[in-house]
C-alpha positions in Angstrom: -7.7 53.5 106.9 -10.0 54.1 103.7 -9.1 51.4 100.8 -12.0 52.3 98.5 -11.2 53.2 94.8 -11.5 56.8 94.1 -13.9 58.5 92.0 -14.2 62.1 90.6 -17.6 63.1 89.7 -18.2 66.1 87.3 -21.3 68.1 86.5 -22.5 71.6 87.0 -26.0 70.7 88.0 -26.0 70.0 92.0 -28.7 67.5 91.8 -27.1 65.4 89.4 -24.1 65.5 91.5 -26.0 64.3 94.5 -27.4 61.1 92.4 -24.6 59.9 91.1 -22.7 60.6 94.6 -25.5 58.5 96.4 -25.5 55.7 93.7 -21.4 55.3 94.5 -20.8 56.4 97.8 -20.5 52.7 99.1 -18.4 51.8 96.4 -16.1 54.8 96.3 -14.7 57.8 97.9 -16.1 60.7 96.2 -14.9 64.1 95.0 -17.0 66.1 92.8 -16.3 69.3 90.5 -18.8 71.6 88.9 -16.7 72.7 86.1 -14.5 71.5 83.9 -11.1 73.4 85.3 -12.2 72.3 88.8 -12.5 68.6 87.5 -8.7 68.9 85.6 -7.6 70.4 89.3 -8.8 67.8 91.2 -7.6 64.9 88.7 -4.0 65.9 89.2 -4.3 65.9 93.1 -2.9 62.8 94.8 -4.0 60.5 95.1 -5.5 60.7 91.6 -8.6 59.6 90.7 -9.4 55.9 90.0 -12.1 56.8 87.4 -13.8 60.0 86.9 -17.8 60.6 85.8 -18.0 63.3 83.5 -20.8 65.6 82.1 -20.4 66.8 78.5 -23.0 69.9 78.7 -21.0 72.3 80.8 -20.2 76.6 80.5 -16.9 77.4 79.7 -15.2 73.9 79.1 -17.4 71.1 78.3 -16.8 67.5 78.9 -15.2 66.7 75.5 -12.3 69.2 75.8 -12.2 68.2 79.7 -11.4 64.6 78.2 -9.2 65.4 75.3 -7.0 67.3 78.0 -6.9 64.4 80.2 -5.7 62.1 77.6 -3.2 64.6 76.6 -1.9 64.7 79.8 0.6 61.8 80.6 -0.1 62.0 84.4 -4.0 61.4 83.7 -4.2 59.4 80.4 -4.6 56.4 82.4 -7.7 57.0 84.3 -10.6 55.5 82.9 -13.2 58.2 82.0 -17.0 57.2 81.6 -19.5 60.4 80.1 -22.7 60.3 82.1 -24.6 63.0 79.7 -28.2 63.7 78.5 -27.0 63.5 74.6 -28.0 60.5 73.3 -27.0 60.4 69.7 -24.7 58.0 68.4 -22.6 60.8 67.4 -22.3 62.0 70.4 -21.0 58.9 71.8 -18.9 58.2 69.1 -16.9 61.2 69.6 -16.7 60.7 73.3 -15.2 57.1 72.9 -12.6 58.6 69.9 -11.7 61.1 72.5 -10.6 58.1 74.9 -13.5 57.2 77.3 -14.5 53.8 78.2 -17.8 54.0 78.3 -20.9 56.3 77.5 -24.4 56.5 79.7 -27.5 58.8 78.8 -29.4 60.8 81.2 -31.5 59.6 83.0 -29.1 56.9 84.1 -30.2 53.5 86.1 -28.2 53.2 89.5 -27.7 49.6 89.0 -25.9 49.8 85.6 -23.9 52.5 86.7 -22.8 50.7 89.3 -22.1 47.8 87.1 -20.2 49.9 84.5 -18.0 51.5 87.5 -17.1 48.8 89.0 -16.0 46.4 85.9 -13.8 49.7 84.9 -12.7 49.8 88.3 -11.4 46.2 87.9 -9.7 46.3 84.8 -7.9 49.4 86.1 -6.7 47.1 88.7 -6.0 44.2 86.7 -3.9 46.9 84.0 -2.2 48.7 87.1 -0.9 45.3 88.5 0.2 43.9 85.3 2.3 47.3 84.4 3.8 46.8 88.3 4.8 43.2 87.6 6.3 44.2 83.9 8.4 47.1 85.7 9.7 44.7 88.0 10.5 42.1 85.6 12.5 44.5 83.5 14.4 46.1 86.5 15.3 42.4 87.4 16.5 42.3 83.7 18.6 45.4 84.2 20.2 44.4 87.1 20.6 41.0 85.6 22.6 42.3 82.8 24.6 44.6 84.9 25.5 41.8 87.4 26.5 39.3 84.9 28.7 41.3 82.3 31.7 39.3 81.6 29.8 35.7 82.2 28.4 35.5 78.8 26.5 32.0 78.9 25.2 32.5 82.5 24.3 36.4 81.2 22.2 35.1 78.4 20.3 32.3 80.2 19.3 34.9 83.1 18.4 37.5 80.2 16.4 34.5 78.5 14.4 33.9 81.6 13.4 37.0 82.1 12.1 38.2 78.9 10.5 34.9 78.8 8.9 36.2 82.4 8.0 39.7 80.8 6.3 37.8 77.5 4.2 35.8 79.8 2.8 38.4 82.4 2.3 40.5 79.2 -0.2 37.7 77.8 -2.1 37.2 80.8 -3.8 40.3 79.6 -4.9 39.0 76.2 -5.6 34.9 76.0 -6.0 35.5 72.3 -2.5 36.3 71.8 -0.9 34.0 74.5 2.2 32.4 72.4 2.2 35.0 69.6 5.6 36.4 70.7 7.4 33.0 71.2 6.1 31.5 68.2 7.3 34.7 66.4 10.6 34.5 68.0 10.8 31.0 67.1 10.1 31.8 63.2 12.0 34.8 63.0 14.8 32.9 64.2 14.3 30.1 61.8 14.2 32.6 59.2 17.3 34.2 60.2 19.0 30.8 59.9 17.7 30.1 56.7 19.1 33.6 55.4 22.4 32.5 56.5 22.9 35.0 59.3 25.3 35.0 61.7 24.7 32.9 65.8 24.8 36.4 67.2 22.2 38.2 64.8 20.2 34.9 65.1 20.2 35.0 68.6 19.5 38.9 69.1 16.5 38.1 66.8 15.0 35.7 68.4 15.3 37.8 71.7 14.0 40.6 70.2 11.0 38.5 69.0 10.2 37.4 72.7 9.4 41.2 73.7 8.3 42.7 70.3 4.8 43.2 71.8 5.9 44.1 75.1 4.3 47.7 74.5 1.0 46.1 74.4 0.6 46.4 78.2 -0.1 50.2 77.7 -3.3 49.1 75.4 -6.7 48.7 77.2 -7.2 45.1 77.7 -10.9 45.6 76.6 -9.2 47.1 73.1 -6.9 43.6 72.7 -9.8 41.3 73.1 -13.0 43.5 71.4 -15.0 41.4 68.5 -16.1 44.3 66.4 -13.8 47.0 64.3 -11.8 49.3 65.9 -12.8 53.1 66.0 -9.7 55.4 64.6 -8.7 56.5 67.9 -8.6 53.0 69.3 -6.5 52.2 66.2 -4.1 54.6 66.7 -3.8 53.5 70.4 -3.0 50.1 69.7 -0.6 51.2 67.1 1.3 53.0 70.0 2.7 49.8 71.4 5.6 49.9 69.4 6.8 53.4 70.5 5.8 52.3 74.0 7.6 49.1 74.0 10.9 50.9 73.1 10.6 53.0 75.5 10.2 50.2 78.0 13.2 48.6 76.9 15.5 51.6 75.1 17.9 51.8 78.6 18.7 48.1 78.9 22.1 47.5 77.3 21.4 44.6 75.5 24.4 43.2 73.0 22.0 43.6 70.2 19.7 46.1 69.2 16.5 44.8 70.7 14.7 48.1 71.4 15.1 49.1 67.7 13.6 46.0 66.7 10.9 46.5 69.1 10.3 49.9 67.5 10.4 49.1 64.1 8.8 46.0 63.7 5.4 47.6 62.0 7.6 49.3 59.7 7.4 48.9 55.6 10.0 48.9 52.9 7.8 51.2 51.1 6.8 54.0 54.1 3.4 52.8 54.8 4.2 51.5 58.2 4.1 52.7 61.9 5.4 54.4 64.0 7.5 56.4 62.1 7.1 55.5 58.4 10.7 54.7 57.5 11.6 53.3 54.3 13.6 50.2 53.1 17.6 50.0 54.5 16.3 52.7 57.4 14.5 49.7 58.8 16.7 47.6 60.8 17.3 44.0 59.2 16.4 42.5 62.3 13.2 44.4 62.6 12.6 43.1 58.7 12.8 39.6 60.0 10.4 40.0 62.8 8.1 42.0 60.4 7.6 38.8 58.1 7.4 36.6 61.1 4.7 38.4 63.2 2.5 39.3 59.9 2.5 35.3 59.4 1.8 34.2 62.9 -0.7 36.6 63.3 -2.7 35.6 60.5 -2.9 32.0 60.9 -3.8 32.7 64.4 -7.2 33.3 65.6 -8.5 36.5 66.9 -11.7 38.1 68.8 -12.2 39.9 65.8 -12.0 37.1 62.8 -11.1 33.3 62.9 -7.3 32.2 61.7 -6.3 32.0 58.2 -4.8 28.9 56.6 -1.1 29.5 56.3 -1.5 29.4 53.0 -3.2 32.7 53.0 -0.5 34.2 55.1 2.3 33.1 53.0 0.5 34.5 49.8 0.1 37.8 51.9 4.1 38.2 51.8 4.3 36.5 48.8 2.3 39.4 47.0 3.8 42.1 48.8 7.6 41.3 48.4 9.9 43.7 47.9 6.9 46.3 48.6 6.5 45.9 52.1 8.7 43.1 52.9 12.2 42.6 52.4 12.4 39.9 49.4 15.3 38.0 51.0 13.3 37.4 54.5 10.0 36.8 52.3 12.1 34.3 50.3 13.7 32.5 53.3 10.6 32.2 55.3 8.6 30.6 52.0 11.4 28.1 51.5 11.2 27.3 55.7 7.1 26.6 54.8 7.2 25.5 51.4 10.9 23.7 51.3 11.9 22.7 54.7 8.3 21.5 56.4 8.5 24.0 59.0 5.1 24.6 60.7 4.3 27.2 63.7 3.5 25.6 66.6 -0.1 25.6 68.1 -1.6 28.1 69.9 
């Protein structure tokens, strides 16, 4: 049985196709296409390609158009695309990466470099696919546990908590820089809710929402989460999708709290400047408004690959300066009271 990953190589010049096939034939099972239309057809054939090497300058349908179509199709959007082209201008490369390609190689290519880049992307894809399987498995367990334990609330909550924590830990394996982020946000959000005087059921729901508020980042390529430099507009749009992806993952779980909506809305802002839907004011769930403040404070004081962590006072100044505009004033006041009057401290990452 052939267990090699499947690579689709697309180039309208036969010599270029043969050259790339010879480079990768020991590592991959190769399929080839000499046109964009044929590439789209083969990209949907089962088993789907694990990676696509794509020329840009082709007649009828160029590589940019092929990549755009691949990324717009849910069935092929996750396949990593590497452009292999004679176009060497930085603007050409930027256009390719903004369309969703993971790499850009210019001809004439160095065989060792091609092999290394392909192996790297295949390893990232294997890792991402494995984590997605784990999240699917844990989510399925969560649904089963909730269904079986309805009517036994104490045991149900215990199983829910353990399963949700397992999902959060699975997600954090992809990004060491944010390990513990969801747990710390959940703890801070819970304490803000208590300071606000919310009821025990609502406080508990906010804690559970905090534990999975970033679950949708399972859909974000790991290399974007760990990138030290500035993201392109397209890359930022991919990351912003995590709220909607997280909502889709857990929307069918019949929680006793509106967890899916918390996940969907935790980046919304009172003035409508947030995402994904730009809703305003009281249209944003109160629980999501609590998570929004906790998320901002925790994220600002934590180290990220693109910046060092800020002092907690900087994070508190952020919510204080935007109180009533971006952030709920009651939530901000309660958060500030925790740190300035009650001695609350975020756990170390």
